[in-house]
mmCIF file as gemmi writes it, N, C-alpha and C atoms, coordinates in Angstrom:
data_model
loop_
_atom_site.group_PDB
_atom_site.id
_atom_site.type_symbol
_atom_site.label_atom_id
_atom_site.label_alt_id
_atom_site.label_comp_id
_atom_site.label_asym_id
_atom_site.label_entity_id
_atom_site.label_seq_id
_atom_site.pdbx_PDB_ins_code
_atom_site.Cartn_x
_atom_site.Cartn_y
_atom_site.Cartn_z
_atom_site.occupancy
_atom_site.B_iso_or_equiv
_atom_site.pdbx_formal_charge
_atom_site.auth_seq_id
_atom_site.auth_asym_id
_atom_site.pdbx_PDB_model_num
ATOM 1 N N . ILE Axp A 1 ? 9.968 -0.863 -22.435 1 0 ? 1 A 1
ATOM 2 C CA . ILE Axp A 1 ? 9.816 -0.248 -21.332 1 0 ? 1 A 1
ATOM 3 C C . ILE Axp A 1 ? 8.504 0.303 -20.893 1 0 ? 1 A 1
ATOM 4 N N . PRO Axp A 2 ? 7.434 0.527 -22.058 1 0 ? 2 A 1
ATOM 5 C CA . PRO Axp A 2 ? 6.183 0.89 -21.434 1 0 ? 2 A 1
ATOM 6 C C . PRO Axp A 2 ? 5.505 -0.416 -20.82 1 0 ? 2 A 1
ATOM 7 N N . ASP Axp A 3 ? 5.65 -1.559 -21.167 1 0 ? 3 A 1
ATOM 8 C CA . ASP Axp A 3 ? 5.224 -2.541 -20.247 1 0 ? 3 A 1
ATOM 9 C C . ASP Axp A 3 ? 5.632 -2.824 -18.838 1 0 ? 3 A 1
ATOM 10 N N . ASN Axp A 4 ? 6.894 -2.47 -18.71 1 0 ? 4 A 1
ATOM 11 C CA . ASN Axp A 4 ? 7.463 -2.418 -17.216 1 0 ? 4 A 1
ATOM 12 C C . ASN Axp A 4 ? 6.775 -1.253 -16.512 1 0 ? 4 A 1
ATOM 13 N N . LEU Axp A 5 ? 6.592 -0.089 -17.074 1 0 ? 5 A 1
ATOM 14 C CA . LEU Axp A 5 ? 6.179 1.119 -16.436 1 0 ? 5 A 1
ATOM 15 C C . LEU Axp A 5 ? 4.781 0.762 -16.261 1 0 ? 5 A 1
ATOM 16 N N . SER Axp A 6 ? 3.788 0.277 -16.999 1 0 ? 6 A 1
ATOM 17 C CA . SER Axp A 6 ? 2.461 -0.064 -16.566 1 0 ? 6 A 1
ATOM 18 C C . SER Axp A 6 ? 2.222 -1.151 -15.546 1 0 ? 6 A 1
ATOM 19 N N . ARG Axp A 7 ? 3.298 -2.083 -15.489 1 0 ? 7 A 1
ATOM 20 C CA . ARG Axp A 7 ? 3.248 -3.095 -14.551 1 0 ? 7 A 1
ATOM 21 C C . ARG Axp A 7 ? 3.457 -2.514 -13.07 1 0 ? 7 A 1
ATOM 22 N N . ASN Axp A 8 ? 4.619 -1.398 -13.182 1 0 ? 8 A 1
ATOM 23 C CA . ASN Axp A 8 ? 5.108 -0.699 -11.93 1 0 ? 8 A 1
ATOM 24 C C . ASN Axp A 8 ? 3.804 -0.055 -11.502 1 0 ? 8 A 1
ATOM 25 N N . VAL Axp A 9 ? 3.055 0.567 -12.386 1 0 ? 9 A 1
ATOM 26 C CA . VAL Axp A 9 ? 1.952 1.536 -11.991 1 0 ? 9 A 1
ATOM 27 C C . VAL Axp A 9 ? 1.02 0.499 -11.236 1 0 ? 9 A 1
ATOM 28 N N . GLY Axp A 10 ? 0.705 -0.616 -11.809 1 0 ? 10 A 1
ATOM 29 C CA . GLY Axp A 10 ? -0.287 -1.538 -11.336 1 0 ? 10 A 1
ATOM 30 C C . GLY Axp A 10 ? 0.199 -2.095 -10.007 1 0 ? 10 A 1
ATOM 31 N N . LEU Axp A 11 ? 1.523 -2.301 -9.805 1 0 ? 11 A 1
ATOM 32 C CA . LEU Axp A 11 ? 2.063 -2.732 -8.574 1 0 ? 11 A 1
ATOM 33 C C . LEU Axp A 11 ? 1.878 -1.585 -7.279 1 0 ? 11 A 1
ATOM 34 N N . ILE Axp A 12 ? 2.235 -0.57 -7.806 1 0 ? 12 A 1
ATOM 35 C CA . ILE Axp A 12 ? 1.919 0.669 -6.845 1 0 ? 12 A 1
ATOM 36 C C . ILE Axp A 12 ? 0.691 0.76 -6.36 1 0 ? 12 A 1
ATOM 37 N N . ARG Axp A 13 ? -0.269 0.791 -7.27 1 0 ? 13 A 1
ATOM 38 C CA . ARG Axp A 13 ? -1.619 0.922 -6.858 1 0 ? 13 A 1
ATOM 39 C C . ARG Axp A 13 ? -2.017 -0.322 -6.08 1 0 ? 13 A 1
ATOM 40 N N . GLU Axp A 14 ? -1.679 -1.514 -6.186 1 0 ? 14 A 1
ATOM 41 C CA . GLU Axp A 14 ? -1.971 -2.636 -5.538 1 0 ? 14 A 1
ATOM 42 C C . GLU Axp A 14 ? -1.315 -2.602 -4.032 1 0 ? 14 A 1
ATOM 43 N N . LEU Axp A 15 ? -0.153 -1.769 -3.933 1 0 ? 15 A 1
ATOM 44 C CA . LEU Axp A 15 ? 0.559 -1.707 -2.874 1 0 ? 15 A 1
ATOM 45 C C . LEU Axp A 15 ? -0.062 -0.717 -1.911 1 0 ? 15 A 1
ATOM 46 N N . ASN Axp A 16 ? -0.522 0.49 -2.635 1 0 ? 16 A 1
ATOM 47 C CA . ASN Axp A 16 ? -1.292 1.379 -1.804 1 0 ? 16 A 1
ATOM 48 C C . ASN Axp A 16 ? -2.752 1.033 -1.499 1 0 ? 16 A 1
ATOM 49 N N . ASN Axp A 17 ? -3.326 0.07 -2.136 1 0 ? 17 A 1
ATOM 50 C CA . ASN Axp A 17 ? -4.581 -0.426 -1.692 1 0 ? 17 A 1
ATOM 51 C C . ASN Axp A 17 ? -4.37 -1.27 -0.603 1 0 ? 17 A 1
ATOM 52 N N . ASN Axp A 18 ? -3.428 -2.175 -0.423 1 0 ? 18 A 1
ATOM 53 C CA . ASN Axp A 18 ? -2.994 -2.798 0.652 1 0 ? 18 A 1
ATOM 54 C C . ASN Axp A 18 ? -2.524 -1.979 1.969 1 0 ? 18 A 1
ATOM 55 N N . ILE Axp A 19 ? -1.939 -1.061 1.819 1 0 ? 19 A 1
ATOM 56 C CA . ILE Axp A 19 ? -1.633 -0.166 2.911 1 0 ? 19 A 1
ATOM 57 C C . ILE Axp A 19 ? -2.661 0.492 3.499 1 0 ? 19 A 1
ATOM 58 N N . ARG Axp A 20 ? -3.71 0.904 2.486 1 0 ? 20 A 1
ATOM 59 C CA . ARG Axp A 20 ? -5.062 1.544 3.108 1 0 ? 20 A 1
ATOM 60 C C . ARG Axp A 20 ? -5.679 0.62 3.778 1 0 ? 20 A 1
ATOM 61 N N . ARG Axp A 21 ? -5.785 -0.75 3.383 1 0 ? 21 A 1
ATOM 62 C CA . ARG Axp A 21 ? -6.536 -1.841 4.218 1 0 ? 21 A 1
ATOM 63 C C . ARG Axp A 21 ? -5.971 -2.022 5.427 1 0 ? 21 A 1
ATOM 64 N N . VAL Axp A 22 ? -4.677 -2.059 5.572 1 0 ? 22 A 1
ATOM 65 C CA . VAL Axp A 22 ? -3.886 -2.327 6.829 1 0 ? 22 A 1
ATOM 66 C C . VAL Axp A 22 ? -4.289 -1.183 7.861 1 0 ? 22 A 1
ATOM 67 N N . VAL Axp A 23 ? -4.116 0.107 7.204 1 0 ? 23 A 1
ATOM 68 C CA . VAL Axp A 23 ? -4.589 1.21 8.058 1 0 ? 23 A 1
ATOM 69 C C . VAL Axp A 23 ? -5.982 1.399 8.559 1 0 ? 23 A 1
ATOM 70 N N . ASP Axp A 24 ? -7.022 0.828 7.751 1 0 ? 24 A 1
ATOM 71 C CA . ASP Axp A 24 ? -8.209 0.724 8.332 1 0 ? 24 A 1
ATOM 72 C C . ASP Axp A 24 ? -8.305 -0.403 9.322 1 0 ? 24 A 1
ATOM 73 N N . LEU Axp A 25 ? -7.578 -1.66 9.045 1 0 ? 25 A 1
ATOM 74 C CA . LEU Axp A 25 ? -7.77 -2.537 10.151 1 0 ? 25 A 1
ATOM 75 C C . LEU Axp A 25 ? -7.103 -2.122 11.372 1 0 ? 25 A 1
ATOM 76 N N . TYR Axp A 26 ? -6.098 -1.319 11.336 1 0 ? 26 A 1
ATOM 77 C CA . TYR Axp A 26 ? -5.551 -0.839 12.716 1 0 ? 26 A 1
ATOM 78 C C . TYR Axp A 26 ? -6.517 0.206 13.238 1 0 ? 26 A 1
ATOM 79 N N . ALA Axp A 27 ? -7.195 0.966 12.464 1 0 ? 27 A 1
ATOM 80 C CA . ALA Axp A 27 ? -8.23 1.91 13.059 1 0 ? 27 A 1
ATOM 81 C C . ALA Axp A 27 ? -9.264 1.207 13.751 1 0 ? 27 A 1
ATOM 82 N N . ASP Axp A 28 ? -9.774 0.186 13.07 1 0 ? 28 A 1
ATOM 83 C CA . ASP Axp A 28 ? -10.696 -0.617 13.565 1 0 ? 28 A 1
ATOM 84 C C . ASP Axp A 28 ? -10.506 -1.4 14.924 1 0 ? 28 A 1
ATOM 85 N N . LEU Axp A 29 ? -9.062 -1.923 14.957 1 0 ? 29 A 1
ATOM 86 C CA . LEU Axp A 29 ? -8.546 -2.619 16.063 1 0 ? 29 A 1
ATOM 87 C C . LEU Axp A 29 ? -8.57 -1.737 17.207 1 0 ? 29 A 1
ATOM 88 N N . SER Axp A 30 ? -7.984 -0.384 16.934 1 0 ? 30 A 1
ATOM 89 C CA . SER Axp A 30 ? -7.835 0.591 18.058 1 0 ? 30 A 1
ATOM 90 C C . SER Axp A 30 ? -9.138 1.031 18.56 1 0 ? 30 A 1
ATOM 91 N N . SER Axp A 31 ? -10.065 1.194 17.732 1 0 ? 31 A 1
ATOM 92 C CA . SER Axp A 31 ? -11.61 1.575 18.181 1 0 ? 31 A 1
ATOM 93 C C . SER Axp A 31 ? -12.097 0.335 19.055 1 0 ? 31 A 1
ATOM 94 N N . SER Axp A 32 ? -11.798 -0.711 18.728 1 0 ? 32 A 1
ATOM 95 C CA . SER Axp A 32 ? -12.516 -1.884 19.343 1 0 ? 32 A 1
ATOM 96 C C . SER Axp A 32 ? -11.779 -2.026 20.823 1 0 ? 32 A 1
ATOM 97 N N . PHE Axp A 33 ? -10.504 -1.798 20.725 1 0 ? 33 A 1
ATOM 98 C CA . PHE Axp A 33 ? -9.707 -1.874 22.086 1 0 ? 33 A 1
ATOM 99 C C . PHE Axp A 33 ? -10.081 -0.871 22.946 1 0 ? 33 A 1
ATOM 100 N N . THR Axp A 34 ? -10.281 0.403 22.452 1 0 ? 34 A 1
ATOM 101 C CA . THR Axp A 34 ? -10.596 1.435 23.263 1 0 ? 34 A 1
ATOM 102 C C . THR Axp A 34 ? -11.775 1.102 24.044 1 0 ? 34 A 1
ATOM 103 N N . LYS Axp A 35 ? -13.095 0.607 23.209 1 0 ? 35 A 1
ATOM 104 C CA . LYS Axp A 35 ? -14.141 0.534 23.585 1 0 ? 35 A 1
ATOM 105 C C . LYS Axp A 35 ? -14.226 -0.608 24.638 1 0 ? 35 A 1
ATOM 106 N N . SER Axp A 36 ? -13.413 -1.667 24.441 1 0 ? 36 A 1
ATOM 107 C CA . SER Axp A 36 ? -13.382 -2.721 25.491 1 0 ? 36 A 1
ATOM 108 C C . SER Axp A 36 ? -12.71 -2.307 26.694 1 0 ? 36 A 1
ATOM 109 N N . MET Axp A 37 ? -11.821 -1.315 26.694 1 0 ? 37 A 1
ATOM 110 C CA . MET Axp A 37 ? -11.233 -0.717 27.828 1 0 ? 37 A 1
ATOM 111 C C . MET Axp A 37 ? -12.163 0.075 28.505 1 0 ? 37 A 1
ATOM 112 N N . GLU Axp A 38 ? -13.036 0.822 27.887 1 0 ? 38 A 1
ATOM 113 C CA . GLU Axp A 38 ? -13.946 1.468 28.482 1 0 ? 38 A 1
ATOM 114 C C . GLU Axp A 38 ? -15.022 0.769 29.395 1 0 ? 38 A 1
ATOM 115 N N . VAL Axp A 39 ? -15.32 -0.484 28.522 1 0 ? 39 A 1
ATOM 116 C CA . VAL Axp A 39 ? -16.493 -1.198 29.16 1 0 ? 39 A 1
ATOM 117 C C . VAL Axp A 39 ? -15.824 -1.977 30.651 1 0 ? 39 A 1
ATOM 118 N N . SER Axp A 40 ? -14.477 -2.358 30.389 1 0 ? 40 A 1
ATOM 119 C CA . SER Axp A 40 ? -13.897 -3.047 31.579 1 0 ? 40 A 1
ATOM 120 C C . SER Axp A 40 ? -13.854 -2.053 32.624 1 0 ? 40 A 1
ATOM 121 N N . SER Axp A 41 ? -13.39 -0.772 32.328 1 0 ? 41 A 1
ATOM 122 C CA . SER Axp A 41 ? -13.093 0.159 33.353 1 0 ? 41 A 1
ATOM 123 C C . SER Axp A 41 ? -14.326 0.519 34.053 1 0 ? 41 A 1
ATOM 124 N N . GLU Axp A 42 ? -15.493 0.506 33.473 1 0 ? 42 A 1
ATOM 125 C CA . GLU Axp A 42 ? -16.8 0.671 34.018 1 0 ? 42 A 1
ATOM 126 C C . GLU Axp A 42 ? -17.11 -0.244 34.977 1 0 ? 42 A 1
ATOM 127 N N . GLY Axp A 43 ? -16.847 -1.491 34.683 1 0 ? 43 A 1
ATOM 128 C CA . GLY Axp A 43 ? -17.01 -2.636 35.485 1 0 ? 43 A 1
ATOM 129 C C . GLY Axp A 43 ? -16.216 -2.652 36.838 1 0 ? 43 A 1
ATOM 130 N N . ASP Axp A 44 ? -14.884 -2.048 36.76 1 0 ? 44 A 1
ATOM 131 C CA . ASP Axp A 44 ? -14.044 -1.98 37.734 1 0 ? 44 A 1
ATOM 132 C C . ASP Axp A 44 ? -14.373 -0.85 38.836 1 0 ? 44 A 1
ATOM 133 N N . SER Axp A 45 ? -15.208 0.127 38.483 1 0 ? 45 A 1
ATOM 134 C CA . SER Axp A 45 ? -15.206 1.271 39.175 1 0 ? 45 A 1
ATOM 135 C C . SER Axp A 45 ? -16.364 1.2 40.252 1 0 ? 45 A 1
ATOM 136 N N . SER Axp A 46 ? -16.568 0.097 40.559 1 0 ? 46 A 1
ATOM 137 C CA . SER Axp A 46 ? -17.982 -0.142 41.494 1 0 ? 46 A 1
ATOM 138 C C . SER Axp A 46 ? -17.382 -0.067 42.908 1 0 ? 46 A 1
ATOM 139 N N . GLY Axp A 47 ? -16.44 -0.196 43.219 1 0 ? 47 A 1
ATOM 140 C CA . GLY Axp A 47 ? -15.881 -0.012 44.665 1 0 ? 47 A 1
ATOM 141 C C . GLY Axp A 47 ? -16.119 -1.14 45.526 1 0 ? 47 A 1
ATOM 142 N N . ALA Axp A 48 ? -16.334 -2.428 44.69 1 0 ? 48 A 1
ATOM 143 C CA . ALA Axp A 48 ? -16.665 -3.426 45.429 1 0 ? 48 A 1
ATOM 144 C C . ALA Axp A 48 ? -15.743 -4.079 46.338 1 0 ? 48 A 1
ATOM 145 N N . VAL Axp A 49 ? -15.954 -4.853 47.155 1 0 ? 49 A 1
ATOM 146 C CA . VAL Axp A 49 ? -14.978 -5.421 48.167 1 0 ? 49 A 1
ATOM 147 C C . VAL Axp A 49 ? -14.066 -6.583 47.26 1 0 ? 49 A 1
ATOM 148 N N . LYS Axp A 50 ? -12.935 -6.758 47.247 1 0 ? 50 A 1
ATOM 149 C CA . LYS Axp A 50 ? -12.277 -7.631 46.481 1 0 ? 50 A 1
ATOM 150 C C . LYS Axp A 50 ? -12.135 -8.808 47.464 1 0 ? 50 A 1
ATOM 151 N N . SER Axp A 51 ? -11.643 -9.886 46.77 1 0 ? 51 A 1
ATOM 152 C CA . SER Axp A 51 ? -11.449 -11.396 47.345 1 0 ? 51 A 1
ATOM 153 C C . SER Axp A 51 ? -10.401 -11.071 48.732 1 0 ? 51 A 1
ATOM 154 N N . ASP Axp A 52 ? -9.533 -10.136 48.647 1 0 ? 52 A 1
ATOM 155 C CA . ASP Axp A 52 ? -8.673 -9.866 49.696 1 0 ? 52 A 1
ATOM 156 C C . ASP Axp A 52 ? -9.342 -9.18 51.034 1 0 ? 52 A 1
ATOM 157 N N . GLY Axp A 53 ? -10.423 -8.807 50.742 1 0 ? 53 A 1
ATOM 158 C CA . GLY Axp A 53 ? -11.326 -7.936 51.758 1 0 ? 53 A 1
ATOM 159 C C . GLY Axp A 53 ? -10.963 -6.667 51.939 1 0 ? 53 A 1
ATOM 160 N N . LYS Axp A 54 ? -10.268 -6.202 50.936 1 0 ? 54 A 1
ATOM 161 C CA . LYS Axp A 54 ? -10.008 -4.656 50.828 1 0 ? 54 A 1
ATOM 162 C C . LYS Axp A 54 ? -11.013 -4.133 49.741 1 0 ? 54 A 1
ATOM 163 N N . ALA Axp A 55 ? -11.449 -2.864 50.057 1 0 ? 55 A 1
ATOM 164 C CA . ALA Axp A 55 ? -12.22 -2.304 49.108 1 0 ? 55 A 1
ATOM 165 C C . ALA Axp A 55 ? -11.424 -1.666 48.012 1 0 ? 55 A 1
ATOM 166 N N . GLY Axp A 56 ? -12.01 -1.953 46.828 1 0 ? 56 A 1
ATOM 167 C CA . GLY Axp A 56 ? -11.274 -1.603 45.385 1 0 ? 56 A 1
ATOM 168 C C . GLY Axp A 56 ? -11.857 -0.043 45.073 1 0 ? 56 A 1
ATOM 169 N N . HIS Axp A 57 ? -10.885 0.902 44.961 1 0 ? 57 A 1
ATOM 170 C CA . HIS Axp A 57 ? -11.439 2.298 44.464 1 0 ? 57 A 1
ATOM 171 C C . HIS Axp A 57 ? -10.318 2.414 43.368 1 0 ? 57 A 1
ATOM 172 N N . LYS Axp A 58 ? -10.918 2.525 42.141 1 0 ? 58 A 1
ATOM 173 C CA . LYS Axp A 58 ? -10.267 2.993 40.927 1 0 ? 58 A 1
ATOM 174 C C . LYS Axp A 58 ? -10.06 4.395 41.137 1 0 ? 58 A 1
ATOM 175 N N . ARG Axp A 59 ? -8.73 4.866 40.776 1 0 ? 59 A 1
ATOM 176 C CA . ARG Axp A 59 ? -8.775 6.449 40.535 1 0 ? 59 A 1
ATOM 177 C C . ARG Axp A 59 ? -8.875 6.734 39.105 1 0 ? 59 A 1
ATOM 178 N N . HIS Axp A 60 ? -9.51 7.791 39.026 1 0 ? 60 A 1
ATOM 179 C CA . HIS Axp A 60 ? -9.603 8.361 37.486 1 0 ? 60 A 1
ATOM 180 C C . HIS Axp A 60 ? -8.953 9.422 37.304 1 0 ? 60 A 1
ATOM 181 N N . ARG Axp A 61 ? -7.929 9.565 36.212 1 0 ? 61 A 1
ATOM 182 C CA . ARG Axp A 61 ? -7.272 10.527 36.029 1 0 ? 61 A 1
ATOM 183 C C . ARG Axp A 61 ? -8.004 11.701 35.104 1 0 ? 61 A 1
ATOM 184 N N . PRO Axp A 62 ? -8 12.893 35.478 1 0 ? 62 A 1
ATOM 185 C CA . PRO Axp A 62 ? -8.686 13.797 34.686 1 0 ? 62 A 1
ATOM 186 C C . PRO Axp A 62 ? -8.22 13.878 33.277 1 0 ? 62 A 1
ATOM 187 N N . LEU Axp A 63 ? -9.181 14.044 32.274 1 0 ? 63 A 1
ATOM 188 C CA . LEU Axp A 63 ? -8.84 14.048 30.917 1 0 ? 63 A 1
ATOM 189 C C . LEU Axp A 63 ? -8.323 15.39 30.444 1 0 ? 63 A 1
């Protein structure tokens, strides 16, 4: 039984480390996505005339 117990402890530690890595990856992905959305919204807020001839005005919701 002690062999199985130590093996289980090792597997649980490995699982916890893998979960931690996934959480970190999702946090990085979320941060990158947020930054890219901020950059793209800054580019869209110029109010320039679009190809259909209508002026584009981006509405900003209050935070």
